[in-house]
Biopython code that builds the backbone (N, CA, C, O; Angstrom):
import numpy as np
from Bio.PDB.StructureBuilder import StructureBuilder

atoms = [
    (1, "MET", "N", (-20.207, -30.113, -21.528)),
    (1, "MET", "CA", (-20.850, -28.841, -21.837)),
    (1, "MET", "C", (-22.025, -28.652, -20.874)),
    (1, "MET", "O", (-22.833, -29.564, -20.699)),
    (2, "ASP", "N", (-22.124, -27.489, -20.255)),
    (2, "ASP", "CA", (-23.215, -27.238, -19.318)),
    (2, "ASP", "C", (-24.518, -26.967, -20.068)),
    (2, "ASP", "O", (-24.516, -26.782, -21.285)),
    (3, "SER", "N", (-25.621, -26.945, -19.339)),
    (3, "SER", "CA", (-26.943, -26.803, -19.948)),
    (3, "SER", "C", (-27.116, -25.478, -20.680)),
    (3, "SER", "O", (-27.724, -25.439, -21.749)),
    (4, "THR", "N", (-26.589, -24.397, -20.119)),
    (4, "THR", "CA", (-26.717, -23.096, -20.779)),
    (4, "THR", "C", (-25.978, -23.099, -22.108)),
    (4, "THR", "O", (-26.499, -22.602, -23.107)),
    (5, "SER", "N", (-24.783, -23.649, -22.134)),
    (5, "SER", "CA", (-24.007, -23.723, -23.376)),
    (5, "SER", "C", (-24.710, -24.586, -24.410)),
    (5, "SER", "O", (-24.749, -24.245, -25.592)),
    (6, "LYS", "N", (-25.267, -25.709, -23.959)),
    (6, "LYS", "CA", (-25.998, -26.593, -24.869)),
    (6, "LYS", "C", (-27.194, -25.867, -25.481)),
    (6, "LYS", "O", (-27.433, -25.939, -26.687)),
    (7, "LEU", "N", (-27.945, -25.163, -24.621)),
    (7, "LEU", "CA", (-29.132, -24.464, -25.099)),
    (7, "LEU", "C", (-28.743, -23.331, -26.045)),
    (7, "LEU", "O", (-29.406, -23.118, -27.060)),
    (8, "LYS", "N", (-27.677, -22.607, -25.722)),
    (8, "LYS", "CA", (-27.208, -21.548, -26.623)),
    (8, "LYS", "C", (-26.849, -22.124, -27.984)),
    (8, "LYS", "O", (-27.163, -21.527, -29.014)),
    (9, "GLN", "N", (-26.194, -23.277, -27.996)),
    (9, "GLN", "CA", (-25.814, -23.904, -29.266)),
    (9, "GLN", "C", (-27.050, -24.320, -30.057)),
    (9, "GLN", "O", (-27.085, -24.167, -31.278)),
    (10, "VAL", "N", (-28.056, -24.841, -29.375)),
    (10, "VAL", "CA", (-29.307, -25.226, -30.040)),
    (10, "VAL", "C", (-29.952, -23.994, -30.680)),
    (10, "VAL", "O", (-30.378, -24.051, -31.834)),
    (11, "PHE", "N", (-30.027, -22.894, -29.950)),
    (11, "PHE", "CA", (-30.598, -21.661, -30.488)),
    (11, "PHE", "C", (-29.779, -21.171, -31.681)),
    (11, "PHE", "O", (-30.340, -20.817, -32.719)),
    (12, "ALA", "N", (-28.468, -21.150, -31.535)),
    (12, "ALA", "CA", (-27.599, -20.666, -32.615)),
    (12, "ALA", "C", (-27.775, -21.511, -33.875)),
    (12, "ALA", "O", (-27.921, -20.976, -34.974)),
    (13, "ASP", "N", (-27.761, -22.828, -33.710)),
    (13, "ASP", "CA", (-27.900, -23.730, -34.860)),
    (13, "ASP", "C", (-29.293, -23.620, -35.494)),
    (13, "ASP", "O", (-29.414, -23.566, -36.717)),
    (14, "SER", "N", (-30.324, -23.587, -34.675)),
    (14, "SER", "CA", (-31.702, -23.562, -35.187)),
    (14, "SER", "C", (-32.044, -22.241, -35.867)),
    (14, "SER", "O", (-32.790, -22.210, -36.846)),
    (15, "LEU", "N", (-31.494, -21.157, -35.341)),
    (15, "LEU", "CA", (-31.828, -19.832, -35.876)),
    (15, "LEU", "C", (-30.773, -19.293, -36.834)),
    (15, "LEU", "O", (-30.964, -18.242, -37.446)),
    (16, "GLY", "N", (-29.661, -20.012, -36.963)),
    (16, "GLY", "CA", (-28.596, -19.554, -37.853)),
    (16, "GLY", "C", (-27.941, -18.276, -37.376)),
    (16, "GLY", "O", (-27.625, -17.392, -38.172)),
    (17, "LEU", "N", (-27.739, -18.182, -36.072)),
    (17, "LEU", "CA", (-27.153, -16.989, -35.462)),
    (17, "LEU", "C", (-25.815, -17.318, -34.820)),
    (17, "LEU", "O", (-25.572, -18.465, -34.445)),
    (18, "PRO", "N", (-24.936, -16.316, -34.688)),
    (18, "PRO", "CA", (-23.701, -16.545, -33.939)),
    (18, "PRO", "C", (-24.011, -16.699, -32.444)),
    (18, "PRO", "O", (-24.957, -16.103, -31.929)),
    (19, "LEU", "N", (-23.201, -17.504, -31.766)),
    (19, "LEU", "CA", (-23.425, -17.756, -30.332)),
    (19, "LEU", "C", (-23.518, -16.481, -29.510)),
    (19, "LEU", "O", (-24.323, -16.394, -28.582)),
    (20, "GLU", "N", (-22.693, -15.486, -29.847)),
    (20, "GLU", "CA", (-22.687, -14.261, -29.033)),
    (20, "GLU", "C", (-23.995, -13.479, -29.131)),
    (20, "GLU", "O", (-24.229, -12.566, -28.339)),
    (21, "GLN", "N", (-24.845, -13.825, -30.091)),
    (21, "GLN", "CA", (-26.129, -13.144, -30.225)),
    (21, "GLN", "C", (-27.213, -13.810, -29.363)),
    (21, "GLN", "O", (-28.320, -13.286, -29.234)),
    (22, "ILE", "N", (-26.888, -14.958, -28.782)),
    (22, "ILE", "CA", (-27.854, -15.692, -27.959)),
    (22, "ILE", "C", (-27.705, -15.236, -26.511)),
    (22, "ILE", "O", (-26.769, -15.630, -25.814)),
    (23, "THR", "N", (-28.639, -14.405, -26.073)),
    (23, "THR", "CA", (-28.643, -13.888, -24.704)),
    (23, "THR", "C", (-30.054, -14.032, -24.128)),
    (23, "THR", "O", (-30.996, -14.356, -24.852)),
    (24, "ASP", "N", (-30.190, -13.793, -22.838)),
    (24, "ASP", "CA", (-31.510, -13.864, -22.197)),
    (24, "ASP", "C", (-32.490, -12.874, -22.813)),
    (24, "ASP", "O", (-33.702, -13.066, -22.707)),
    (25, "ASP", "N", (-31.995, -11.825, -23.452)),
    (25, "ASP", "CA", (-32.851, -10.803, -24.059)),
    (25, "ASP", "C", (-33.407, -11.213, -25.418)),
    (25, "ASP", "O", (-34.290, -10.540, -25.949)),
    (26, "LEU", "N", (-32.903, -12.309, -25.989)),
    (26, "LEU", "CA", (-33.363, -12.744, -27.308)),
    (26, "LEU", "C", (-34.814, -13.194, -27.211)),
    (26, "LEU", "O", (-35.151, -14.076, -26.421)),
    (27, "LYS", "N", (-35.680, -12.567, -28.035)),
    (27, "LYS", "CA", (-37.116, -12.854, -27.972)),
    (27, "LYS", "C", (-37.648, -13.286, -29.337)),
    (27, "LYS", "O", (-37.148, -12.881, -30.387)),
    (28, "TYR", "N", (-38.680, -14.124, -29.279)),
    (28, "TYR", "CA", (-39.378, -14.599, -30.476)),
    (28, "TYR", "C", (-39.864, -13.405, -31.291)),
    (28, "TYR", "O", (-40.422, -12.460, -30.732)),
    (29, "HIS", "N", (-39.663, -13.438, -32.576)),
    (29, "HIS", "CA", (-40.025, -12.380, -33.535)),
    (29, "HIS", "C", (-39.213, -11.098, -33.354)),
    (29, "HIS", "O", (-39.542, -10.074, -33.953)),
    (30, "SER", "N", (-38.159, -11.138, -32.538)),
    (30, "SER", "CA", (-37.332, -9.938, -32.368)),
    (30, "SER", "C", (-36.345, -9.785, -33.518)),
    (30, "SER", "O", (-35.738, -8.726, -33.676)),
    (31, "LEU", "N", (-36.183, -10.820, -34.311)),
    (31, "LEU", "CA", (-35.332, -10.760, -35.486)),
    (31, "LEU", "C", (-35.926, -11.679, -36.548)),
    (31, "LEU", "O", (-36.614, -12.642, -36.208)),
    (32, "PRO", "N", (-35.677, -11.405, -37.808)),
    (32, "PRO", "CA", (-36.326, -12.169, -38.875)),
    (32, "PRO", "C", (-36.014, -13.667, -38.862)),
    (32, "PRO", "O", (-36.820, -14.470, -39.331)),
    (33, "GLU", "N", (-34.862, -14.044, -38.333)),
    (33, "GLU", "CA", (-34.479, -15.458, -38.308)),
    (33, "GLU", "C", (-35.401, -16.304, -37.438)),
    (33, "GLU", "O", (-35.577, -17.493, -37.704)),
    (34, "TRP", "N", (-35.994, -15.707, -36.398)),
    (34, "TRP", "CA", (-36.845, -16.466, -35.483)),
    (34, "TRP", "C", (-38.303, -16.271, -35.876)),
    (34, "TRP", "O", (-39.045, -15.527, -35.235)),
    (35, "ASP", "N", (-38.690, -16.951, -36.935)),
    (35, "ASP", "CA", (-40.077, -16.927, -37.381)),
    (35, "ASP", "C", (-40.761, -18.221, -36.936)),
    (35, "ASP", "O", (-40.180, -19.007, -36.187)),
    (36, "SER", "N", (-41.979, -18.438, -37.390)),
    (36, "SER", "CA", (-42.734, -19.606, -36.921)),
    (36, "SER", "C", (-42.099, -20.924, -37.368)),
    (36, "SER", "O", (-42.147, -21.910, -36.633)),
    (37, "ILE", "N", (-41.514, -20.952, -38.550)),
    (37, "ILE", "CA", (-40.867, -22.176, -39.030)),
    (37, "ILE", "C", (-39.623, -22.467, -38.181)),
    (37, "ILE", "O", (-39.415, -23.601, -37.749)),
    (38, "ALA", "N", (-38.805, -21.447, -37.947)),
    (38, "ALA", "CA", (-37.610, -21.623, -37.112)),
    (38, "ALA", "C", (-38.006, -21.998, -35.687)),
    (38, "ALA", "O", (-37.289, -22.740, -35.015)),
    (39, "HIS", "N", (-39.137, -21.490, -35.230)),
    (39, "HIS", "CA", (-39.608, -21.803, -33.881)),
    (39, "HIS", "C", (-39.849, -23.306, -33.744)),
    (39, "HIS", "O", (-39.451, -23.913, -32.749)),
    (40, "MET", "N", (-40.489, -23.894, -34.722)),
    (40, "MET", "CA", (-40.763, -25.336, -34.648)),
    (40, "MET", "C", (-39.477, -26.154, -34.771)),
    (40, "MET", "O", (-39.342, -27.204, -34.144)),
    (41, "SER", "N", (-38.549, -25.677, -35.568)),
    (41, "SER", "CA", (-37.239, -26.330, -35.672)),
    (41, "SER", "C", (-36.506, -26.257, -34.331)),
    (41, "SER", "O", (-35.872, -27.220, -33.901)),
    (42, "LEU", "N", (-36.607, -25.105, -33.687)),
    (42, "LEU", "CA", (-35.988, -24.903, -32.375)),
    (42, "LEU", "C", (-36.595, -25.856, -31.345)),
    (42, "LEU", "O", (-35.874, -26.468, -30.557)),
    (43, "VAL", "N", (-37.903, -25.975, -31.357)),
    (43, "VAL", "CA", (-38.590, -26.883, -30.424)),
    (43, "VAL", "C", (-38.105, -28.316, -30.626)),
    (43, "VAL", "O", (-37.803, -29.015, -29.659)),
    (44, "ALA", "N", (-38.032, -28.749, -31.878)),
    (44, "ALA", "CA", (-37.572, -30.114, -32.169)),
    (44, "ALA", "C", (-36.135, -30.318, -31.697)),
    (44, "ALA", "O", (-35.800, -31.369, -31.151)),
    (45, "ALA", "N", (-35.297, -29.320, -31.908)),
    (45, "ALA", "CA", (-33.891, -29.424, -31.496)),
    (45, "ALA", "C", (-33.764, -29.457, -29.973)),
    (45, "ALA", "O", (-32.929, -30.186, -29.437)),
    (46, "ILE", "N", (-34.581, -28.678, -29.278)),
    (46, "ILE", "CA", (-34.575, -28.701, -27.806)),
    (46, "ILE", "C", (-35.011, -30.080, -27.320)),
    (46, "ILE", "O", (-34.387, -30.661, -26.432)),
    (47, "ASP", "N", (-36.084, -30.596, -27.909)),
    (47, "ASP", "CA", (-36.567, -31.934, -27.542)),
    (47, "ASP", "C", (-35.452, -32.966, -27.707)),
    (47, "ASP", "O", (-35.199, -33.764, -26.805)),
    (48, "ASP", "N", (-34.790, -32.946, -28.860)),
    (48, "ASP", "CA", (-33.730, -33.928, -29.152)),
    (48, "ASP", "C", (-32.529, -33.763, -28.224)),
    (48, "ASP", "O", (-32.020, -34.741, -27.677)),
    (49, "THR", "N", (-32.087, -32.533, -28.054)),
    (49, "THR", "CA", (-30.878, -32.265, -27.270)),
    (49, "THR", "C", (-31.047, -32.635, -25.805)),
    (49, "THR", "O", (-30.130, -33.173, -25.186)),
    (50, "PHE", "N", (-32.215, -32.347, -25.254)),
    (50, "PHE", "CA", (-32.433, -32.581, -23.827)),
    (50, "PHE", "C", (-33.276, -33.836, -23.549)),
    (50, "PHE", "O", (-33.659, -34.090, -22.407)),
    (51, "SER", "N", (-33.559, -34.612, -24.595)),
    (51, "SER", "CA", (-34.317, -35.867, -24.474)),
    (51, "SER", "C", (-35.633, -35.679, -23.715)),
    (51, "SER", "O", (-35.935, -36.399, -22.763)),
    (52, "ILE", "N", (-36.405, -34.687, -24.171)),
    (52, "ILE", "CA", (-37.707, -34.387, -23.578)),
    (52, "ILE", "C", (-38.714, -34.190, -24.707)),
    (52, "ILE", "O", (-38.353, -34.200, -25.883)),
    (53, "THR", "N", (-39.966, -34.013, -24.339)),
    (53, "THR", "CA", (-41.002, -33.609, -25.280)),
    (53, "THR", "C", (-41.737, -32.443, -24.647)),
    (53, "THR", "O", (-42.458, -32.607, -23.662)),
    (54, "LEU", "N", (-41.548, -31.255, -25.226)),
    (54, "LEU", "CA", (-42.209, -30.073, -24.695)),
    (54, "LEU", "C", (-43.714, -30.179, -24.902)),
    (54, "LEU", "O", (-44.177, -30.656, -25.938)),
    (55, "SER", "N", (-44.467, -29.732, -23.913)),
    (55, "SER", "CA", (-45.925, -29.717, -24.032)),
    (55, "SER", "C", (-46.342, -28.589, -24.976)),
    (55, "SER", "O", (-45.554, -27.694, -25.280)),
    (56, "THR", "N", (-47.577, -28.646, -25.428)),
    (56, "THR", "CA", (-48.097, -27.589, -26.305)),
    (56, "THR", "C", (-47.996, -26.233, -25.618)),
    (56, "THR", "O", (-47.598, -25.250, -26.243)),
    (57, "ASP", "N", (-48.350, -26.174, -24.342)),
    (57, "ASP", "CA", (-48.250, -24.906, -23.601)),
    (57, "ASP", "C", (-46.813, -24.403, -23.560)),
    (57, "ASP", "O", (-46.566, -23.204, -23.691)),
    (58, "ASP", "N", (-45.867, -25.318, -23.378)),
    (58, "ASP", "CA", (-44.463, -24.911, -23.327)),
    (58, "ASP", "C", (-43.993, -24.392, -24.689)),
    (58, "ASP", "O", (-43.224, -23.434, -24.754)),
    (59, "VAL", "N", (-44.448, -25.012, -25.758)),
    (59, "VAL", "CA", (-44.090, -24.545, -27.111)),
    (59, "VAL", "C", (-44.609, -23.125, -27.311)),
    (59, "VAL", "O", (-43.906, -22.274, -27.856)),
    (60, "ILE", "N", (-45.824, -22.873, -26.877)),
    (60, "ILE", "CA", (-46.426, -21.539, -27.009)),
    (60, "ILE", "C", (-45.694, -20.533, -26.125)),
    (60, "ILE", "O", (-45.483, -19.390, -26.532)),
    (61, "ASN", "N", (-45.307, -20.946, -24.928)),
    (61, "ASN", "CA", (-44.662, -20.040, -23.977)),
    (61, "ASN", "C", (-43.170, -19.843, -24.230)),
    (61, "ASN", "O", (-42.524, -19.043, -23.553)),
    (62, "LEU", "N", (-42.630, -20.564, -25.193)),
    (62, "LEU", "CA", (-41.202, -20.441, -25.526)),
    (62, "LEU", "C", (-41.007, -19.144, -26.308)),
    (62, "LEU", "O", (-40.881, -19.154, -27.532)),
    (63, "SER", "N", (-40.985, -18.035, -25.583)),
    (63, "SER", "CA", (-40.994, -16.718, -26.209)),
    (63, "SER", "C", (-39.652, -15.995, -26.152)),
    (63, "SER", "O", (-39.507, -14.900, -26.695)),
    (64, "SER", "N", (-38.676, -16.611, -25.494)),
    (64, "SER", "CA", (-37.360, -15.989, -25.380)),
    (64, "SER", "C", (-36.352, -17.047, -24.928)),
    (64, "SER", "O", (-36.726, -18.148, -24.525)),
    (65, "PHE", "N", (-35.080, -16.693, -25.001)),
    (65, "PHE", "CA", (-34.060, -17.601, -24.494)),
    (65, "PHE", "C", (-34.246, -17.795, -22.989)),
    (65, "PHE", "O", (-34.125, -18.911, -22.484)),
    (66, "ALA", "N", (-34.540, -16.711, -22.279)),
    (66, "ALA", "CA", (-34.762, -16.801, -20.829)),
    (66, "ALA", "C", (-35.948, -17.708, -20.523)),
    (66, "ALA", "O", (-35.889, -18.505, -19.587)),
    (67, "ALA", "N", (-37.021, -17.596, -21.300)),
    (67, "ALA", "CA", (-38.198, -18.445, -21.093)),
    (67, "ALA", "C", (-37.850, -19.911, -21.342)),
    (67, "ALA", "O", (-38.350, -20.794, -20.645)),
    (68, "ALA", "N", (-37.002, -20.173, -22.325)),
    (68, "ALA", "CA", (-36.588, -21.552, -22.620)),
    (68, "ALA", "C", (-35.902, -22.160, -21.402)),
    (68, "ALA", "O", (-36.151, -23.316, -21.060)),
    (69, "LYS", "N", (-35.047, -21.392, -20.751)),
    (69, "LYS", "CA", (-34.369, -21.899, -19.555)),
    (69, "LYS", "C", (-35.375, -22.203, -18.448)),
    (69, "LYS", "O", (-35.272, -23.232, -17.781)),
    (70, "GLU", "N", (-36.345, -21.313, -18.252)),
    (70, "GLU", "CA", (-37.371, -21.531, -17.226)),
    (70, "GLU", "C", (-38.179, -22.784, -17.530)),
    (70, "GLU", "O", (-38.437, -23.595, -16.641)),
    (71, "ILE", "N", (-38.577, -22.939, -18.792)),
    (71, "ILE", "CA", (-39.365, -24.101, -19.193)),
    (71, "ILE", "C", (-38.571, -25.380, -18.967)),
    (71, "ILE", "O", (-39.101, -26.354, -18.434)),
    (72, "LEU", "N", (-37.318, -25.384, -19.364)),
    (72, "LEU", "CA", (-36.510, -26.600, -19.239)),
    (72, "LEU", "C", (-36.269, -27.006, -17.792)),
    (72, "LEU", "O", (-36.060, -28.187, -17.514)),
    (73, "THR", "N", (-36.293, -26.063, -16.875)),
    (73, "THR", "CA", (-36.117, -26.426, -15.465)),
    (73, "THR", "C", (-37.269, -27.312, -15.002)),
    (73, "THR", "O", (-37.080, -28.147, -14.118)),
    (74, "LYS", "N", (-38.465, -27.146, -15.585)),
    (74, "LYS", "CA", (-39.602, -27.998, -15.235)),
    (74, "LYS", "C", (-39.356, -29.453, -15.634)),
    (74, "LYS", "O", (-39.976, -30.369, -15.094)),
    (75, "TYR", "N", (-38.440, -29.653, -16.591)),
    (75, "TYR", "CA", (-38.114, -30.987, -17.080)),
    (75, "TYR", "C", (-36.837, -31.525, -16.429)),
    (75, "TYR", "O", (-36.280, -32.529, -16.873)),
    (76, "GLY", "N", (-36.383, -30.848, -15.377)),
    (76, "GLY", "CA", (-35.239, -31.334, -14.634)),
    (76, "GLY", "C", (-33.875, -30.883, -15.146)),
    (76, "GLY", "O", (-32.845, -31.396, -14.709)),
    (77, "VAL", "N", (-33.868, -29.926, -16.070)),
    (77, "VAL", "CA", (-32.605, -29.391, -16.583)),
    (77, "VAL", "C", (-32.157, -28.276, -15.650)),
    (77, "VAL", "O", (-32.933, -27.371, -15.341)),
    (78, "ASN", "N", (-30.915, -28.339, -15.202)),
    (78, "ASN", "CA", (-30.387, -27.321, -14.278)),
    (78, "ASN", "C", (-29.573, -26.277, -15.010)),
    (78, "ASN", "O", (-28.745, -26.595, -15.864)),
    (79, "PHE", "N", (-29.821, -25.016, -14.662)),
    (79, "PHE", "CA", (-29.067, -23.897, -15.238)),
    (79, "PHE", "C", (-28.358, -23.137, -14.142)),
    (79, "PHE", "O", (-27.666, -22.157, -14.419)),
]
sb = StructureBuilder()
sb.init_structure("model")
sb.init_model(0)
sb.init_chain("A")
sb.init_seg("    ")
for serial, (resi, resn, name, xyz) in enumerate(atoms, 1):
    if name == "N":
        sb.init_residue(resn, " ", resi, " ")
    sb.init_atom(name, np.array(xyz, "f"), 0.0, 1.0, " ", f" {name:<3s}", serial, name[0])
structure = sb.get_structure()
């Protein structure tokens, strides 16, 4: 599974959304499922899936699916 597919699955599982709803346009607080509690669950799932630990700044800047991809590239994940 490529990195984009893995990340989409993490978002879908953490937010309880269908995969087809996970696009670069998906933004934090753009739907009720992505609240602050789901955000922290998403961060933990990203950490586990990609074997990293996001910095506090990265957690704060994780404002969209597109932003997640940008952040993960800093940790050596290729998209």
